[in-house]
C-alpha positions in Angstrom: -21.9 -0.6 -19.7 -18.2 -1.0 -18.9 -15.9 -4.1 -19.0 -14.0 -5.1 -15.8 -10.9 -3.4 -17.2 -12.7 -0.2 -17.8 -14.4 -0.4 -14.3 -11.0 -0.9 -12.7 -9.6 2.1 -14.4 -12.6 4.4 -13.7 -12.9 3.4 -10.0 -9.3 2.9 -9.1 -10.0 -0.6 -7.8 -7.8 -3.5 -9.3 -9.6 -6.2 -11.2 -8.8 -8.8 -8.6 -10.4 -6.6 -5.9 -13.5 -6.1 -8.0 -13.9 -9.9 -8.3 -13.2 -10.4 -4.6 -15.6 -7.6 -3.5 -18.3 -9.2 -5.6 -17.6 -12.7 -4.3 -17.0 -11.9 -0.6 -19.2 -8.9 0.1 -21.8 -8.7 -2.8 -21.2 -5.0 -3.0 -22.3 -5.1 -6.6 -23.7 -7.8 -8.9 -22.4 -7.1 -12.3 -24.3 -8.0 -15.4 -23.0 -10.5 -17.9 -22.8 -9.8 -21.6 -23.6 -12.3 -24.3 -20.1 -13.8 -24.0 -20.5 -14.3 -20.3 -18.1 -11.5 -19.3 -18.8 -9.1 -16.4 -20.1 -5.6 -17.4 -20.8 -2.7 -15.0 -23.3 0.1 -15.2 -23.1 3.6 -13.8 -24.7 2.6 -10.5 -22.2 -0.2 -10.0 -19.3 2.1 -10.6 -20.7 4.6 -8.1 -21.1 1.8 -5.5 -17.5 0.6 -6.1 -16.1 4.1 -5.9 -17.9 4.7 -2.6 -16.6 1.4 -1.2 -13.1 2.2 -2.3 -13.3 5.7 -0.6 -14.5 4.1 2.7 -11.8 1.5 2.7 -9.2 4.2 1.9 -10.5 6.1 4.9 -9.9 3.1 7.2 -13.2 1.2 7.1 -13.0 -2.6 7.2 -14.1 -3.9 3.8 -17.1 -5.9 5.3 -18.3 -2.7 7.1 -17.9 -0.6 4.0 -19.7 -3.1 1.8 -22.6 -3.3 4.3 -22.9 0.5 4.3 -22.9 0.6 0.5 -25.5 -2.1 0.2 -27.7 -0.5 2.9 -27.4 3.0 1.5 -26.0 4.3 4.8 -22.5 5.2 3.5 -21.6 8.8 4.3 -21.6 11.1 1.3 -18.3 11.9 -0.2 -17.0 15.4 -1.0 -18.9 17.4 -3.6 -17.1 17.0 -6.9 -17.1 20.6 -7.9 -15.9 21.6 -4.4 -13.1 19.1 -4.5 -12.1 20.4 -7.9 -12.1 24.0 -6.7 -10.0 23.1 -3.7 -7.2 21.2 -5.6 -5.1 24.4 -5.8 -4.9 25.2 -2.1 -4.5 21.5 -1.1 -1.6 21.0 -3.5 -0.1 24.3 -2.3 -0.3 22.9 1.3 1.3 19.6 0.2 4.1 21.3 -1.7 4.6 23.5 1.3 5.1 20.6 3.7 7.5 19.0 1.2 9.5 22.2 0.9 9.6 22.5 4.7 10.8 18.9 5.2 13.6 19.4 2.6 14.7 22.7 4.0 14.6 21.4 7.5 16.7 18.3 6.5 19.2 20.6 4.9 19.8 22.5 8.1 19.4 19.5 10.4 16.3 21.1 12.0 14.5 18.2 13.6 11.6 20.4 14.8 11.0 21.5 11.3 11.1 17.9 10.0 8.5 16.9 12.6 6.3 19.9 11.7 6.4 19.0 8.0 5.4 15.4 8.9 2.6 16.6 11.1 1.2 18.6 8.2 1.8 16.0 5.5 0.2 13.2 7.5 -2.8 15.4 8.1 -3.5 15.7 4.3 -5.8 12.6 4.2 -6.0 8.9 4.9 -2.8 7.0 5.6 -2.9 5.4 2.1 -3.5 8.7 0.3 -0.7 10.5 2.2 1.8 7.7 1.5 1.0 7.4 -2.2 0.4 11.1 -3.0 2.7 13.0 -0.6 5.2 10.9 1.4 6.8 8.9 -1.4 7.2 11.8 -3.8 8.7 13.8 -0.9 11.1 11.0 0.0 12.1 10.9 -3.7 12.8 14.7 -3.6 14.8 14.1 -0.4 17.0 11.6 -2.2 17.4 13.9 -5.2 18.5 16.7 -2.8 21.1 14.5 -1.3 22.4 13.4 -4.7 22.8 17.1 -5.7 24.6 17.8 -2.5 21.9 20.2 -1.2 21.3 17.9 1.8 24.0 16.2 3.8 23.8 12.5 4.6 23.1 13.5 8.2 20.0 15.5 7.2 18.8 12.7 4.9 19.2 10.2 7.7 17.5 12.4 10.2 14.4 12.9 7.9 14.3 9.2 6.9 14.4 8.1 10.6 11.7 10.5 11.5 9.5 9.0 8.7 10.4 5.5 10.0 9.2 6.4 13.4 5.9 7.7 12.0 5.3 4.6 9.9 6.2 2.4 12.9 3.6 4.2 15.1 1.0 3.9 12.3 1.8 0.1 12.0 1.4 -0.3 15.8 -1.9 1.6 15.8 -3.4 -0.4 12.9 -3.4 -3.8 14.8 -6.7 -3.6 16.6 -8.7 -5.3 13.8 -6.2 -7.9 12.7 -7.6 -11.2 11.5 -6.2 -14.3 9.7 -4.6 -15.4 7.6 -1.0 -14.3 8.3 0.9 -12.4 5.6 4.7 -12.1 6.1 6.3 -8.8 4.8 10.0 -7.9 4.7 13.1 -7.3 2.7 15.6 -9.9 1.3 19.1 -10.3 2.8 21.3 -7.3 2.3 18.4 -4.9 1.6 18.1 -1.9 4.0 15.6 0.5 2.4 12.5 -0.5 4.3 10.3 2.6 4.3 8.2 1.3 1.4 7.8 -2.2 2.9 6.8 -0.7 6.3 4.2 1.6 4.7 2.8 -1.4 2.7 2.7 -3.6 5.8 0.8 -0.8 7.6 -1.7 -0.4 4.7 -2.2 -4.2 4.7 -2.8 -4.3 8.4 -5.2 -1.5 8.2 -7.3 -3.7 5.9 -7.5 -6.2 8.8 -5.0 -8.8 7.8 -2.6 -10.4 10.4 0.7 -9.0 9.2 4.1 -10.3 10.5 6.5 -7.5 9.5 10.2 -8.7 9.4 11.9 -5.5 8.4 15.2 -5.1 6.6 18.0 -7.6 5.7 16.2 -10.9 6.4 18.1 -14.1 5.7 16.5 -16.6 3.3 16.3 -19.2 6.1 14.6 -16.8 8.3 11.9 -16.1 5.7 11.2 -19.8 5.7 11.1 -20.0 9.5 8.6 -17.1 9.6 6.3 -18.6 7.0 6.4 -22.0 8.6 6.0 -20.9 12.2 3.0 -18.6 11.5 1.5 -20.9 8.8 1.5 -17.8 6.6 -0.7 -18.0 3.5 1.3 -15.2 1.7 4.7 -13.6 1.7 5.5 -10.2 0.3 9.2 -9.4 -0.5 10.1 -5.8 -1.0 12.6 -5.2 -3.8 13.5 -1.4 -3.7 16.6 -1.5 -5.9 18.1 -3.5 -8.8 20.8 -4.7 -6.5 18.2 -6.4 -4.3 16.8 -8.5 -7.1 19.1 -11.6 -6.8 18.6 -11.9 -3.1 14.8 -11.4 -3.5 14.7 -14.1 -6.2 16.5 -16.5 -3.8 13.9 -15.8 -1.1 11.0 -16.3 -3.6 12.5 -19.6 -4.9 12.9 -21.0 -1.4 9.4 -20.0 -0.3 7.8 -21.4 -3.5 9.7 -24.7 -2.8 7.9 -25.2 0.5 4.9 -27.5 0.8 2.4 -26.1 0.9 3.8 -23.0 -0.8 2.5 -19.6 0.2 1.4 -17.0 -2.3 4.6 -15.1 -3.0 4.4 -11.4 -4.1 7.0 -8.8 -4.8 6.7 -5.1 -4.4 8.9 -2.1 -5.0 10.5 -0.3 -7.9 12.6 -3.4 -8.9 10.0 -6.1 -8.3 9.3 -7.1 -11.9 10.4 -10.4 -13.3 11.3 -12.5 -10.3 9.6 -15.5 -11.8 6.4 -16.7 -13.3 5.0 -17.8 -10.0 5.8 -14.5 -8.2 3.0 -11.9 -8.3 4.3 -8.4 -9.0 2.3 -5.8 -7.1 1.4 -2.3 -8.2 3.6 0.5 -7.1 0.7 2.2 -5.3 0.6 1.2 -1.7 -3.2 1.4 -1.8 -3.5 -0.8 -4.9 -0.9 -3.3 -3.7 -2.6 -3.8 -0.3 -6.0 -4.2 -2.1 -4.5 -6.9 -4.4 -2.9 -8.9 -1.7 -6.1 -8.8 0.4 -8.0 -10.0 -2.7 -5.6 -12.8 -3.5 -4.4 -14.2 -0.2 -5.9 -17.7 0.2 -8.4 -17.9 3.0 -8.7 -14.1 3.3 
């Protein structure tokens, strides 16, 4: 038997999502130990892992849970086969990263698009973003910092990625539902690829996402939350320089009545205040947590 912390680590599902899936979808009914705490057996872990796989593949949580409960969920890949294929898959991922970096260095837009075609075909949107795209963008920035890639090449590659993410966001809106979640960046912040990827992952889970984009004034955050009666707002904080402006956004939003759930994501999101929820760095885990925590979701 496993505690909820152990179950979260073994299945890759945040604790908040485990509780929400139990409450909303009855995908598992954990046992209770003598102290009243949840404990999970092997069959529960298997069910949770299957639901996570389906959700990562784009299933709506309610549909995934029904398939798990009914025993109709499609089988996942064979574990041994998946283990044997890690080498070639990683080689392909690395190859697409190398192609994108080399193409950016020589301003080869066709090569950049080819690399993105291959990278985005490596798995579900969430898997690609977490496991391939963000590490590749980090390598792109390092190449620019070393002088291997000119600013023009870095911008060409980043804008190509932005177009892909924008298309994915537009394509993910067919199953949107309430409540509204507002996502964007604080005033002065321009690095919006992470926020756009997160907004897409959240929308793919079925939430009604209002994406504001970069450099949003504090007053405009308040206007967006009020006009859409948003239950949650997620402020992206990609750099340390963005923290003061992000803190100002969070303070104003928390001062509203009623106040929305305020979350912060990004590499500099920690410590914006006791009432601001810091999200995991993984796009998949962050979207799962907001879905689980948003009031009325």
